[in-house]
PDB file with SEQRES, HELIX, SHEET and CRYST1 records, atoms N, CA, C and O in Angstrom:
SEQRES   1 A   87  UNK UNK UNK UNK UNK UNK UNK UNK UNK UNK UNK UNK UNK          
SEQRES   2 A   87  UNK UNK UNK UNK UNK UNK UNK UNK UNK UNK UNK UNK UNK          
SEQRES   3 A   87  UNK UNK UNK UNK UNK UNK UNK UNK UNK UNK UNK UNK UNK          
SEQRES   4 A   87  UNK UNK UNK UNK UNK UNK UNK UNK UNK UNK UNK UNK UNK          
SEQRES   5 A   87  UNK UNK UNK UNK UNK UNK UNK UNK UNK UNK UNK UNK UNK          
SEQRES   6 A   87  UNK UNK UNK UNK UNK UNK UNK UNK UNK UNK UNK UNK UNK          
SEQRES   7 A   87  UNK UNK UNK UNK UNK UNK UNK UNK UNK                          
HELIX    1 AA1 UNK A   58  UNK A   68  1                                  11    
HELIX    2 AA2 UNK A   83  UNK A   85  5                                   3    
SHEET    1 AA1 4 UNK A   6  UNK A  17  0                                        
SHEET    2 AA1 4 UNK A  23  UNK A  31 -1                                        
SHEET    3 AA1 4 UNK A  37  UNK A  43 -1                                        
SHEET    4 AA1 4 UNK A  50  UNK A  56 -1                                        
CRYST1    1.000    1.000    1.000  90.00  90.00  90.00 P 1           1          
ATOM      1  N   UNK A   1      13.049  16.084  12.718  1.00  0.00           N  
ATOM      2  CA  UNK A   1      12.383  15.317  11.692  1.00  0.00           C  
ATOM      3  C   UNK A   1      11.166  16.094  11.206  1.00  0.00           C  
ATOM      4  O   UNK A   1      10.413  16.640  12.012  1.00  0.00           O  
ATOM      5  N   UNK A   2      10.972  16.144   9.891  1.00  0.00           N  
ATOM      6  CA  UNK A   2       9.844  16.857   9.301  1.00  0.00           C  
ATOM      7  C   UNK A   2       8.533  16.136   9.627  1.00  0.00           C  
ATOM      8  O   UNK A   2       8.486  14.914   9.769  1.00  0.00           O  
ATOM      9  N   UNK A   3       7.495  16.922   9.736  1.00  0.00           N  
ATOM     10  CA  UNK A   3       6.176  16.361  10.023  1.00  0.00           C  
ATOM     11  C   UNK A   3       5.663  15.586   8.814  1.00  0.00           C  
ATOM     12  O   UNK A   3       5.780  16.033   7.673  1.00  0.00           O  
ATOM     13  N   UNK A   4       5.099  14.429   9.086  1.00  0.00           N  
ATOM     14  CA  UNK A   4       4.526  13.604   8.034  1.00  0.00           C  
ATOM     15  C   UNK A   4       3.078  14.026   7.842  1.00  0.00           C  
ATOM     16  O   UNK A   4       2.281  13.971   8.778  1.00  0.00           O  
ATOM     17  N   UNK A   5       2.743  14.442   6.640  1.00  0.00           N  
ATOM     18  CA  UNK A   5       1.385  14.874   6.337  1.00  0.00           C  
ATOM     19  C   UNK A   5       0.708  13.797   5.505  1.00  0.00           C  
ATOM     20  O   UNK A   5       1.271  13.307   4.526  1.00  0.00           O  
ATOM     21  N   UNK A   6      -0.499  13.436   5.904  1.00  0.00           N  
ATOM     22  CA  UNK A   6      -1.230  12.414   5.148  1.00  0.00           C  
ATOM     23  C   UNK A   6      -2.717  12.717   5.171  1.00  0.00           C  
ATOM     24  O   UNK A   6      -3.227  13.362   6.088  1.00  0.00           O  
ATOM     25  N   UNK A   7      -3.398  12.240   4.146  1.00  0.00           N  
ATOM     26  CA  UNK A   7      -4.852  12.349   4.092  1.00  0.00           C  
ATOM     27  C   UNK A   7      -5.387  11.091   3.418  1.00  0.00           C  
ATOM     28  O   UNK A   7      -5.005  10.758   2.297  1.00  0.00           O  
ATOM     29  N   UNK A   8      -6.278  10.399   4.123  1.00  0.00           N  
ATOM     30  CA  UNK A   8      -6.936   9.233   3.524  1.00  0.00           C  
ATOM     31  C   UNK A   8      -7.979   9.764   2.556  1.00  0.00           C  
ATOM     32  O   UNK A   8      -8.981  10.351   2.966  1.00  0.00           O  
ATOM     33  N   UNK A   9      -7.738   9.555   1.272  1.00  0.00           N  
ATOM     34  CA  UNK A   9      -8.633  10.070   0.241  1.00  0.00           C  
ATOM     35  C   UNK A   9      -9.793   9.117  -0.027  1.00  0.00           C  
ATOM     36  O   UNK A   9     -10.901   9.544  -0.353  1.00  0.00           O  
ATOM     37  N   UNK A  10      -9.521   7.801   0.118  1.00  0.00           N  
ATOM     38  CA  UNK A  10     -10.562   6.807  -0.136  1.00  0.00           C  
ATOM     39  C   UNK A  10     -10.323   5.594   0.753  1.00  0.00           C  
ATOM     40  O   UNK A  10      -9.256   4.983   0.717  1.00  0.00           O  
ATOM     41  N   UNK A  11     -11.326   5.258   1.545  1.00  0.00           N  
ATOM     42  CA  UNK A  11     -11.260   4.031   2.347  1.00  0.00           C  
ATOM     43  C   UNK A  11     -11.824   2.911   1.476  1.00  0.00           C  
ATOM     44  O   UNK A  11     -12.958   2.999   1.005  1.00  0.00           O  
ATOM     45  N   UNK A  12     -11.035   1.862   1.262  1.00  0.00           N  
ATOM     46  CA  UNK A  12     -11.461   0.781   0.376  1.00  0.00           C  
ATOM     47  C   UNK A  12     -11.943  -0.428   1.166  1.00  0.00           C  
ATOM     48  O   UNK A  12     -13.024  -0.951   0.894  1.00  0.00           O  
ATOM     49  N   UNK A  13     -11.149  -0.887   2.153  1.00  0.00           N  
ATOM     50  CA  UNK A  13     -11.553  -2.089   2.890  1.00  0.00           C  
ATOM     51  C   UNK A  13     -10.773  -2.234   4.177  1.00  0.00           C  
ATOM     52  O   UNK A  13      -9.629  -1.791   4.280  1.00  0.00           O  
ATOM     53  N   UNK A  14     -11.405  -2.863   5.163  1.00  0.00           N  
ATOM     54  CA  UNK A  14     -10.723  -3.328   6.366  1.00  0.00           C  
ATOM     55  C   UNK A  14     -10.356  -4.783   6.095  1.00  0.00           C  
ATOM     56  O   UNK A  14     -11.225  -5.601   5.796  1.00  0.00           O  
ATOM     57  N   UNK A  15      -9.072  -5.101   6.199  1.00  0.00           N  
ATOM     58  CA  UNK A  15      -8.586  -6.452   5.911  1.00  0.00           C  
ATOM     59  C   UNK A  15      -8.526  -7.324   7.156  1.00  0.00           C  
ATOM     60  O   UNK A  15      -8.521  -8.550   7.048  1.00  0.00           O  
ATOM     61  N   UNK A  16      -8.479  -6.712   8.335  1.00  0.00           N  
ATOM     62  CA  UNK A  16      -8.430  -7.461   9.580  1.00  0.00           C  
ATOM     63  C   UNK A  16      -8.395  -6.500  10.754  1.00  0.00           C  
ATOM     64  O   UNK A  16      -8.217  -5.294  10.585  1.00  0.00           O  
ATOM     65  N   UNK A  17      -8.569  -7.053  11.949  1.00  0.00           N  
ATOM     66  CA  UNK A  17      -8.539  -6.243  13.165  1.00  0.00           C  
ATOM     67  C   UNK A  17      -7.756  -6.974  14.236  1.00  0.00           C  
ATOM     68  O   UNK A  17      -7.915  -8.182  14.416  1.00  0.00           O  
ATOM     69  N   UNK A  18      -6.909  -6.240  14.949  1.00  0.00           N  
ATOM     70  CA  UNK A  18      -6.109  -6.828  16.021  1.00  0.00           C  
ATOM     71  C   UNK A  18      -6.896  -6.790  17.330  1.00  0.00           C  
ATOM     72  O   UNK A  18      -7.941  -6.145  17.423  1.00  0.00           O  
ATOM     73  N   UNK A  19      -6.385  -7.484  18.329  1.00  0.00           N  
ATOM     74  CA  UNK A  19      -7.034  -7.492  19.643  1.00  0.00           C  
ATOM     75  C   UNK A  19      -6.976  -6.116  20.308  1.00  0.00           C  
ATOM     76  O   UNK A  19      -7.744  -5.839  21.229  1.00  0.00           O  
ATOM     77  N   UNK A  20      -6.070  -5.258  19.846  1.00  0.00           N  
ATOM     78  CA  UNK A  20      -5.943  -3.892  20.382  1.00  0.00           C  
ATOM     79  C   UNK A  20      -6.955  -2.936  19.754  1.00  0.00           C  
ATOM     80  O   UNK A  20      -7.062  -1.782  20.168  1.00  0.00           O  
ATOM     81  N   UNK A  21      -7.692  -3.414  18.758  1.00  0.00           N  
ATOM     82  CA  UNK A  21      -8.657  -2.566  18.077  1.00  0.00           C  
ATOM     83  C   UNK A  21      -8.121  -1.867  16.849  1.00  0.00           C  
ATOM     84  O   UNK A  21      -8.857  -1.160  16.162  1.00  0.00           O  
ATOM     85  N   UNK A  22      -6.825  -2.061  16.564  1.00  0.00           N  
ATOM     86  CA  UNK A  22      -6.266  -1.483  15.349  1.00  0.00           C  
ATOM     87  C   UNK A  22      -6.755  -2.289  14.150  1.00  0.00           C  
ATOM     88  O   UNK A  22      -6.957  -3.499  14.252  1.00  0.00           O  
ATOM     89  N   UNK A  23      -6.944  -1.621  13.019  1.00  0.00           N  
ATOM     90  CA  UNK A  23      -7.412  -2.301  11.815  1.00  0.00           C  
ATOM     91  C   UNK A  23      -6.364  -2.218  10.719  1.00  0.00           C  
ATOM     92  O   UNK A  23      -5.740  -1.177  10.513  1.00  0.00           O  
ATOM     93  N   UNK A  24      -6.180  -3.326  10.021  1.00  0.00           N  
ATOM     94  CA  UNK A  24      -5.329  -3.332   8.831  1.00  0.00           C  
ATOM     95  C   UNK A  24      -6.243  -2.968   7.670  1.00  0.00           C  
ATOM     96  O   UNK A  24      -7.257  -3.625   7.433  1.00  0.00           O  
ATOM     97  N   UNK A  25      -5.875  -1.919   6.952  1.00  0.00           N  
ATOM     98  CA  UNK A  25      -6.769  -1.362   5.948  1.00  0.00           C  
ATOM     99  C   UNK A  25      -6.089  -1.179   4.595  1.00  0.00           C  
ATOM    100  O   UNK A  25      -4.874  -1.009   4.495  1.00  0.00           O  
ATOM    101  N   UNK A  26      -6.916  -1.221   3.570  1.00  0.00           N  
ATOM    102  CA  UNK A  26      -6.515  -0.835   2.220  1.00  0.00           C  
ATOM    103  C   UNK A  26      -7.197   0.498   1.945  1.00  0.00           C  
ATOM    104  O   UNK A  26      -8.424   0.590   1.932  1.00  0.00           O  
ATOM    105  N   UNK A  27      -6.391   1.521   1.727  1.00  0.00           N  
ATOM    106  CA  UNK A  27      -6.897   2.867   1.461  1.00  0.00           C  
ATOM    107  C   UNK A  27      -6.120   3.487   0.313  1.00  0.00           C  
ATOM    108  O   UNK A  27      -5.066   2.986  -0.080  1.00  0.00           O  
ATOM    109  N   UNK A  28      -6.650   4.583  -0.222  1.00  0.00           N  
ATOM    110  CA  UNK A  28      -5.881   5.464  -1.100  1.00  0.00           C  
ATOM    111  C   UNK A  28      -5.485   6.642  -0.223  1.00  0.00           C  
ATOM    112  O   UNK A  28      -6.342   7.344   0.314  1.00  0.00           O  
ATOM    113  N   UNK A  29      -4.169   6.854  -0.080  1.00  0.00           N  
ATOM    114  CA  UNK A  29      -3.659   7.875   0.831  1.00  0.00           C  
ATOM    115  C   UNK A  29      -2.742   8.834   0.074  1.00  0.00           C  
ATOM    116  O   UNK A  29      -1.901   8.418  -0.723  1.00  0.00           O  
ATOM    117  N   UNK A  30      -2.924  10.113   0.339  1.00  0.00           N  
ATOM    118  CA  UNK A  30      -2.022  11.137  -0.177  1.00  0.00           C  
ATOM    119  C   UNK A  30      -1.003  11.426   0.925  1.00  0.00           C  
ATOM    120  O   UNK A  30      -1.368  11.823   2.031  1.00  0.00           O  
ATOM    121  N   UNK A  31       0.264  11.226   0.615  1.00  0.00           N  
ATOM    122  CA  UNK A  31       1.354  11.488   1.560  1.00  0.00           C  
ATOM    123  C   UNK A  31       2.040  12.780   1.152  1.00  0.00           C  
ATOM    124  O   UNK A  31       2.483  12.922   0.012  1.00  0.00           O  
ATOM    125  N   UNK A  32       2.126  13.727   2.090  1.00  0.00           N  
ATOM    126  CA  UNK A  32       2.816  15.006   1.859  1.00  0.00           C  
ATOM    127  C   UNK A  32       2.337  15.709   0.588  1.00  0.00           C  
ATOM    128  O   UNK A  32       3.134  16.245  -0.181  1.00  0.00           O  
ATOM    129  N   UNK A  33       1.018  15.696   0.388  1.00  0.00           N  
ATOM    130  CA  UNK A  33       0.355  16.394  -0.729  1.00  0.00           C  
ATOM    131  C   UNK A  33       0.677  15.821  -2.110  1.00  0.00           C  
ATOM    132  O   UNK A  33       0.384  16.461  -3.120  1.00  0.00           O  
ATOM    133  N   UNK A  34       1.273  14.630  -2.173  1.00  0.00           N  
ATOM    134  CA  UNK A  34       1.480  13.966  -3.458  1.00  0.00           C  
ATOM    135  C   UNK A  34       0.195  13.254  -3.860  1.00  0.00           C  
ATOM    136  O   UNK A  34      -0.685  13.049  -3.023  1.00  0.00           O  
ATOM    137  N   UNK A  35       0.073  12.871  -5.142  1.00  0.00           N  
ATOM    138  CA  UNK A  35      -1.125  12.142  -5.564  1.00  0.00           C  
ATOM    139  C   UNK A  35      -1.307  10.869  -4.727  1.00  0.00           C  
ATOM    140  O   UNK A  35      -0.325  10.243  -4.328  1.00  0.00           O  
ATOM    141  N   UNK A  36      -2.552  10.491  -4.463  1.00  0.00           N  
ATOM    142  CA  UNK A  36      -2.794   9.323  -3.606  1.00  0.00           C  
ATOM    143  C   UNK A  36      -2.296   8.031  -4.235  1.00  0.00           C  
ATOM    144  O   UNK A  36      -2.315   7.850  -5.453  1.00  0.00           O  
ATOM    145  N   UNK A  37      -1.847   7.133  -3.345  1.00  0.00           N  
ATOM    146  CA  UNK A  37      -1.413   5.795  -3.742  1.00  0.00           C  
ATOM    147  C   UNK A  37      -2.177   4.782  -2.906  1.00  0.00           C  
ATOM    148  O   UNK A  37      -2.703   5.105  -1.840  1.00  0.00           O  
ATOM    149  N   UNK A  38      -2.231   3.556  -3.402  1.00  0.00           N  
ATOM    150  CA  UNK A  38      -2.799   2.475  -2.603  1.00  0.00           C  
ATOM    151  C   UNK A  38      -1.896   2.267  -1.398  1.00  0.00           C  
ATOM    152  O   UNK A  38      -0.673   2.350  -1.507  1.00  0.00           O  
ATOM    153  N   UNK A  39      -2.494   2.001  -0.266  1.00  0.00           N  
ATOM    154  CA  UNK A  39      -1.742   1.916   0.977  1.00  0.00           C  
ATOM    155  C   UNK A  39      -2.329   0.812   1.845  1.00  0.00           C  
ATOM    156  O   UNK A  39      -3.536   0.777   2.083  1.00  0.00           O  
ATOM    157  N   UNK A  40      -1.469  -0.091   2.319  1.00  0.00           N  
ATOM    158  CA  UNK A  40      -1.882  -1.166   3.221  1.00  0.00           C  
ATOM    159  C   UNK A  40      -1.075  -1.006   4.504  1.00  0.00           C  
ATOM    160  O   UNK A  40       0.154  -1.079   4.482  1.00  0.00           O  
ATOM    161  N   UNK A  41      -1.776  -0.783   5.640  1.00  0.00           N  
ATOM    162  CA  UNK A  41      -1.113  -0.652   6.933  1.00  0.00           C  
ATOM    163  C   UNK A  41      -2.147  -0.728   8.046  1.00  0.00           C  
ATOM    164  O   UNK A  41      -3.353  -0.677   7.802  1.00  0.00           O  
ATOM    165  N   UNK A  42      -1.646  -0.853   9.290  1.00  0.00           N  
ATOM    166  CA  UNK A  42      -2.522  -0.844  10.459  1.00  0.00           C  
ATOM    167  C   UNK A  42      -2.751   0.594  10.905  1.00  0.00           C  
ATOM    168  O   UNK A  42      -1.851   1.433  10.851  1.00  0.00           O  
ATOM    169  N   UNK A  43      -3.984   0.859  11.351  1.00  0.00           N  
ATOM    170  CA  UNK A  43      -4.372   2.173  11.847  1.00  0.00           C  
ATOM    171  C   UNK A  43      -5.004   2.035  13.214  1.00  0.00           C  
ATOM    172  O   UNK A  43      -5.700   1.060  13.496  1.00  0.00           O  
ATOM    173  N   UNK A  44      -4.751   3.033  14.072  1.00  0.00           N  
ATOM    174  CA  UNK A  44      -5.445   3.088  15.363  1.00  0.00           C  
ATOM    175  C   UNK A  44      -6.925   3.375  15.084  1.00  0.00           C  
ATOM    176  O   UNK A  44      -7.277   3.831  13.996  1.00  0.00           O  
ATOM    177  N   UNK A  45      -7.782   3.109  16.061  1.00  0.00           N  
ATOM    178  CA  UNK A  45      -9.220   3.318  15.836  1.00  0.00           C  
ATOM    179  C   UNK A  45      -9.592   4.731  15.361  1.00  0.00           C  
ATOM    180  O   UNK A  45     -10.529   4.892  14.579  1.00  0.00           O  
ATOM    181  N   UNK A  46      -8.865   5.754  15.831  1.00  0.00           N  
ATOM    182  CA  UNK A  46      -9.193   7.127  15.414  1.00  0.00           C  
ATOM    183  C   UNK A  46      -8.339   7.614  14.234  1.00  0.00           C  
ATOM    184  O   UNK A  46      -8.430   8.778  13.845  1.00  0.00           O  
ATOM    185  N   UNK A  47      -7.528   6.746  13.678  1.00  0.00           N  
ATOM    186  CA  UNK A  47      -6.670   7.043  12.517  1.00  0.00           C  
ATOM    187  C   UNK A  47      -5.648   8.153  12.780  1.00  0.00           C  
ATOM    188  O   UNK A  47      -5.208   8.819  11.843  1.00  0.00           O  
ATOM    189  N   UNK A  48      -5.271   8.356  14.034  1.00  0.00           N  
ATOM    190  CA  UNK A  48      -4.232   9.346  14.338  1.00  0.00           C  
ATOM    191  C   UNK A  48      -2.862   8.703  14.447  1.00  0.00           C  
ATOM    192  O   UNK A  48      -1.849   9.401  14.416  1.00  0.00           O  
ATOM    193  N   UNK A  49      -2.813   7.390  14.575  1.00  0.00           N  
ATOM    194  CA  UNK A  49      -1.540   6.652  14.638  1.00  0.00           C  
ATOM    195  C   UNK A  49      -1.596   5.525  13.624  1.00  0.00           C  
ATOM    196  O   UNK A  49      -2.663   5.015  13.284  1.00  0.00           O  
ATOM    197  N   UNK A  50      -0.405   5.150  13.146  1.00  0.00           N  
ATOM    198  CA  UNK A  50      -0.343   4.108  12.129  1.00  0.00           C  
ATOM    199  C   UNK A  50       0.869   3.232  12.342  1.00  0.00           C  
ATOM    200  O   UNK A  50       1.843   3.642  12.974  1.00  0.00           O  
ATOM    201  N   UNK A  51       0.806   2.021  11.812  1.00  0.00           N  
ATOM    202  CA  UNK A  51       1.942   1.125  11.811  1.00  0.00           C  
ATOM    203  C   UNK A  51       2.685   1.226  10.488  1.00  0.00           C  
ATOM    204  O   UNK A  51       2.308   1.992   9.601  1.00  0.00           O  
ATOM    205  N   UNK A  52       3.739   0.443  10.376  1.00  0.00           N  
ATOM    206  CA  UNK A  52       4.471   0.397   9.113  1.00  0.00           C  
ATOM    207  C   UNK A  52       3.581  -0.231   8.061  1.00  0.00           C  
ATOM    208  O   UNK A  52       2.730  -1.067   8.366  1.00  0.00           O  
ATOM    209  N   UNK A  53       3.782   0.175   6.831  1.00  0.00           N  
ATOM    210  CA  UNK A  53       2.947  -0.341   5.766  1.00  0.00           C  
ATOM    211  C   UNK A  53       3.659  -0.298   4.436  1.00  0.00           C  
ATOM    212  O   UNK A  53       4.874  -0.115   4.360  1.00  0.00           O  
ATOM    213  N   UNK A  54       2.883  -0.469   3.404  1.00  0.00           N  
ATOM    214  CA  UNK A  54       3.415  -0.450   2.047  1.00  0.00           C  
ATOM    215  C   UNK A  54       2.498   0.411   1.184  1.00  0.00           C  
ATOM    216  O   UNK A  54       1.274   0.352   1.304  1.00  0.00           O  
ATOM    217  N   UNK A  55       3.111   1.215   0.309  1.00  0.00           N  
ATOM    218  CA  UNK A  55       2.344   1.999  -0.653  1.00  0.00           C  
ATOM    219  C   UNK A  55       2.633   1.469  -2.038  1.00  0.00           C  
ATOM    220  O   UNK A  55       3.752   1.053  -2.341  1.00  0.00           O  
ATOM    221  N   UNK A  56       1.610   1.488  -2.877  1.00  0.00           N  
ATOM    222  CA  UNK A  56       1.715   0.958  -4.231  1.00  0.00           C  
ATOM    223  C   UNK A  56       1.124   1.948  -5.222  1.00  0.00           C  
ATOM    224  O   UNK A  56       0.063   2.524  -4.983  1.00  0.00           O  
ATOM    225  N   UNK A  57       1.819   2.138  -6.334  1.00  0.00           N  
ATOM    226  CA  UNK A  57       1.254   2.937  -7.422  1.00  0.00           C  
ATOM    227  C   UNK A  57       0.068   2.175  -8.019  1.00  0.00           C  
ATOM    228  O   UNK A  57      -0.145   1.005  -7.699  1.00  0.00           O  
ATOM    229  N   UNK A  58      -0.692   2.830  -8.877  1.00  0.00           N  
ATOM    230  CA  UNK A  58      -1.807   2.154  -9.534  1.00  0.00           C  
ATOM    231  C   UNK A  58      -1.321   0.926 -10.307  1.00  0.00           C  
ATOM    232  O   UNK A  58      -1.963  -0.123 -10.287  1.00  0.00           O  
ATOM    233  N   UNK A  59      -0.190   1.067 -10.980  1.00  0.00           N  
ATOM    234  CA  UNK A  59       0.352  -0.045 -11.771  1.00  0.00           C  
ATOM    235  C   UNK A  59       0.803  -1.200 -10.880  1.00  0.00           C  
ATOM    236  O   UNK A  59       0.550  -2.364 -11.190  1.00  0.00           O  
ATOM    237  N   UNK A  60       1.469  -0.875  -9.774  1.00  0.00           N  
ATOM    238  CA  UNK A  60       1.911  -1.917  -8.835  1.00  0.00           C  
ATOM    239  C   UNK A  60       0.716  -2.631  -8.209  1.00  0.00           C  
ATOM    240  O   UNK A  60       0.730  -3.850  -8.035  1.00  0.00           O  
ATOM    241  N   UNK A  61      -0.321  -1.856  -7.870  1.00  0.00           N  
ATOM    242  CA  UNK A  61      -1.517  -2.466  -7.301  1.00  0.00           C  
ATOM    243  C   UNK A  61      -2.182  -3.390  -8.310  1.00  0.00           C  
ATOM    244  O   UNK A  61      -2.642  -4.474  -7.948  1.00  0.00           O  
ATOM    245  N   UNK A  62      -2.237  -2.977  -9.566  1.00  0.00           N  
ATOM    246  CA  UNK A  62      -2.816  -3.829 -10.613  1.00  0.00           C  
ATOM    247  C   UNK A  62      -2.020  -5.123 -10.743  1.00  0.00           C  
ATOM    248  O   UNK A  62      -2.611  -6.189 -10.916  1.00  0.00           O  
ATOM    249  N   UNK A  63      -0.697  -5.051 -10.663  1.00  0.00           N  
ATOM    250  CA  UNK A  63       0.114  -6.271 -10.723  1.00  0.00           C  
ATOM    251  C   UNK A  63      -0.137  -7.160  -9.511  1.00  0.00           C  
ATOM    252  O   UNK A  63      -0.202  -8.381  -9.649  1.00  0.00           O  
ATOM    253  N   UNK A  64      -0.280  -6.571  -8.329  1.00  0.00           N  
ATOM    254  CA  UNK A  64      -0.609  -7.355  -7.143  1.00  0.00           C  
ATOM    255  C   UNK A  64      -1.943  -8.065  -7.336  1.00  0.00           C  
ATOM    256  O   UNK A  64      -2.063  -9.255  -7.043  1.00  0.00           O  
ATOM    257  N   UNK A  65      -2.938  -7.344  -7.825  1.00  0.00           N  
ATOM    258  CA  UNK A  65      -4.251  -7.930  -8.081  1.00  0.00           C  
ATOM    259  C   UNK A  65      -4.140  -9.099  -9.065  1.00  0.00           C  
ATOM    260  O   UNK A  65      -4.743 -10.151  -8.855  1.00  0.00           O  
ATOM    261  N   UNK A  66      -3.371  -8.909 -10.129  1.00  0.00           N  
ATOM    262  CA  UNK A  66      -3.211  -9.960 -11.138  1.00  0.00           C  
ATOM    263  C   UNK A  66      -2.546 -11.197 -10.539  1.00  0.00           C  
ATOM    264  O   UNK A  66      -2.980 -12.320 -10.797  1.00  0.00           O  
ATOM    265  N   UNK A  67      -1.498 -10.999  -9.742  1.00  0.00           N  
ATOM    266  CA  UNK A  67      -0.784 -12.119  -9.133  1.00  0.00           C  
ATOM    267  C   UNK A  67      -1.701 -12.886  -8.180  1.00  0.00           C  
ATOM    268  O   UNK A  67      -1.704 -14.117  -8.179  1.00  0.00           O  
ATOM    269  N   UNK A  68      -2.473 -12.169  -7.375  1.00  0.00           N  
ATOM    270  CA  UNK A  68      -3.395 -12.817  -6.427  1.00  0.00           C  
ATOM    271  C   UNK A  68      -4.424 -13.667  -7.196  1.00  0.00           C  
ATOM    272  O   UNK A  68      -4.828 -14.733  -6.730  1.00  0.00           O  
ATOM    273  N   UNK A  69      -4.832 -13.194  -8.354  1.00  0.00           N  
ATOM    274  CA  UNK A  69      -5.815 -13.929  -9.159  1.00  0.00           C  
ATOM    275  C   UNK A  69      -5.178 -15.013 -10.030  1.00  0.00           C  
ATOM    276  O   UNK A  69      -5.875 -15.688 -10.789  1.00  0.00           O  
ATOM    277  N   UNK A  70      -3.863 -15.181  -9.925  1.00  0.00           N  
ATOM    278  CA  UNK A  70      -3.177 -16.217 -10.692  1.00  0.00           C  
ATOM    279  C   UNK A  70      -2.846 -15.813 -12.116  1.00  0.00           C  
ATOM    280  O   UNK A  70      -2.553 -16.666 -12.954  1.00  0.00           O  
ATOM    281  N   UNK A  71      -2.890 -14.517 -12.395  1.00  0.00           N  
ATOM    282  CA  UNK A  71      -2.572 -14.009 -13.729  1.00  0.00           C  
ATOM    283  C   UNK A  71      -1.118 -13.552 -13.781  1.00  0.00           C  
ATOM    284  O   UNK A  71      -0.472 -13.377 -12.747  1.00  0.00           O  
ATOM    285  N   UNK A  72      -0.619 -13.365 -14.981  1.00  0.00           N  
ATOM    286  CA  UNK A  72       0.740 -12.866 -15.163  1.00  0.00           C  
ATOM    287  C   UNK A  72       0.771 -11.362 -14.905  1.00  0.00           C  
ATOM    288  O   UNK A  72      -0.098 -10.635 -15.386  1.00  0.00           O  
ATOM    289  N   UNK A  73       1.764 -10.892 -14.152  1.00  0.00           N  
ATOM    290  CA  UNK A  73       1.881  -9.443 -13.976  1.00  0.00           C  
ATOM    291  C   UNK A  73       2.336  -8.777 -15.267  1.00  0.00           C  
ATOM    292  O   UNK A  73       2.925  -9.421 -16.136  1.00  0.00           O  
ATOM    293  N   UNK A  74       2.059  -7.490 -15.383  1.00  0.00           N  
ATOM    294  CA  UNK A  74       2.462  -6.703 -16.540  1.00  0.00           C  
ATOM    295  C   UNK A  74       3.847  -6.140 -16.282  1.00  0.00           C  
ATOM    296  O   UNK A  74       4.130  -5.687 -15.173  1.00  0.00           O  
ATOM    297  N   UNK A  75       4.715  -6.158 -17.284  1.00  0.00           N  
ATOM    298  CA  UNK A  75       6.052  -5.582 -17.148  1.00  0.00           C  
ATOM    299  C   UNK A  75       5.926  -4.068 -17.037  1.00  0.00           C  
ATOM    300  O   UNK A  75       5.372  -3.421 -17.925  1.00  0.00           O  
ATOM    301  N   UNK A  76       6.436  -3.509 -15.956  1.00  0.00           N  
ATOM    302  CA  UNK A  76       6.344  -2.078 -15.726  1.00  0.00           C  
ATOM    303  C   UNK A  76       7.507  -1.313 -16.337  1.00  0.00           C  
ATOM    304  O   UNK A  76       7.594  -0.095 -16.182  1.00  0.00           O  
ATOM    305  N   UNK A  77       8.399  -2.008 -17.026  1.00  0.00           N  
ATOM    306  CA  UNK A  77       9.477  -1.340 -17.737  1.00  0.00           C  
ATOM    307  C   UNK A  77      10.561  -0.776 -16.856  1.00  0.00           C  
ATOM    308  O   UNK A  77      11.202   0.211 -17.217  1.00  0.00           O  
ATOM    309  N   UNK A  78      10.781  -1.387 -15.697  1.00  0.00           N  
ATOM    310  CA  UNK A  78      11.838  -0.928 -14.793  1.00  0.00           C  
ATOM    311  C   UNK A  78      13.198  -1.359 -15.290  1.00  0.00           C  
ATOM    312  O   UNK A  78      13.336  -1.846 -16.413  1.00  0.00           O  
ATOM    313  N   UNK A  79      14.199  -1.179 -14.453  1.00  0.00           N  
ATOM    314  CA  UNK A  79      15.547  -1.597 -14.807  1.00  0.00           C  
ATOM    315  C   UNK A  79      15.566  -3.090 -15.073  1.00  0.00           C  
ATOM    316  O   UNK A  79      14.900  -3.867 -14.388  1.00  0.00           O  
ATOM    317  N   UNK A  80      16.333  -3.478 -16.073  1.00  0.00           N  
ATOM    318  CA  UNK A  80      16.473  -4.913 -16.348  1.00  0.00           C  
ATOM    319  C   UNK A  80      17.206  -5.572 -15.207  1.00  0.00           C  
ATOM    320  O   UNK A  80      18.190  -5.034 -14.700  1.00  0.00           O  
ATOM    321  N   UNK A  81      16.732  -6.740 -14.798  1.00  0.00           N  
ATOM    322  CA  UNK A  81      17.312  -7.490 -13.697  1.00  0.00           C  
ATOM    323  C   UNK A  81      18.026  -8.699 -14.268  1.00  0.00           C  
ATOM    324  O   UNK A  81      17.469  -9.421 -15.095  1.00  0.00           O  
ATOM    325  N   UNK A  82      19.252  -8.920 -13.833  1.00  0.00           N  
ATOM    326  CA  UNK A  82      19.989 -10.132 -14.219  1.00  0.00           C  
ATOM    327  C   UNK A  82      19.496 -11.254 -13.326  1.00  0.00           C  
ATOM    328  O   UNK A  82      19.884 -11.336 -12.160  1.00  0.00           O  
ATOM    329  N   UNK A  83      18.635 -12.128 -13.866  1.00  0.00           N  
ATOM    330  CA  UNK A  83      18.014 -13.181 -13.064  1.00  0.00           C  
ATOM    331  C   UNK A  83      19.024 -14.129 -12.454  1.00  0.00           C  
ATOM    332  O   UNK A  83      18.710 -14.798 -11.469  1.00  0.00           O  
ATOM    333  N   UNK A  84      20.233 -14.214 -13.005  1.00  0.00           N  
ATOM    334  CA  UNK A  84      21.242 -15.091 -12.416  1.00  0.00           C  
ATOM    335  C   UNK A  84      21.732 -14.553 -11.078  1.00  0.00           C  
ATOM    336  O   UNK A  84      22.342 -15.289 -10.303  1.00  0.00           O  
ATOM    337  N   UNK A  85      21.468 -13.264 -10.796  1.00  0.00           N  
ATOM    338  CA  UNK A  85      21.890 -12.649  -9.545  1.00  0.00           C  
ATOM    339  C   UNK A  85      20.851 -12.766  -8.448  1.00  0.00           C  
ATOM    340  O   UNK A  85      21.125 -12.420  -7.299  1.00  0.00           O  
ATOM    341  N   UNK A  86      19.647 -13.256  -8.787  1.00  0.00           N  
ATOM    342  CA  UNK A  86      18.576 -13.380  -7.796  1.00  0.00           C  
ATOM    343  C   UNK A  86      18.809 -14.628  -6.977  1.00  0.00           C  
ATOM    344  O   UNK A  86      19.029 -15.708  -7.527  1.00  0.00           O  
ATOM    345  N   UNK A  87      18.761 -14.484  -5.655  1.00  0.00           N  
ATOM    346  CA  UNK A  87      19.000 -15.620  -4.758  1.00  0.00           C  
ATOM    347  C   UNK A  87      17.707 -16.372  -4.560  1.00  0.00           C  
ATOM    348  O   UNK A  87      17.677 -17.369  -3.838  1.00  0.00           O  
TER     349      UNK A  87                                                      
END                                                                             
C-alpha cells in the first residue's frame, strides 16, 4: 500500500474531544500534495494518527454551511439525479 501523505495547512476548530484524548477537528488538509480541502476527522493528540473522516471541496463546504444555517444549498452542477430512484 502506498504511503499516505498529508499536511494540515490550516487548523480551523476543535469540534469535540474523546475520553482517549483524541480530538474531532475541522482543518484544511492537503492530501498527497493536492490542493487543501476541508476535512473533518478525529486526530490523536500528536496528529500522527487519524480516524476515518470526510473531505469537502470549498463548494461542498459552503453547501454544508448553508444547510446548517437553514439556507438552500447551491446546485453544484453534478450529474442529474432521477429523484424517483431515491429511497
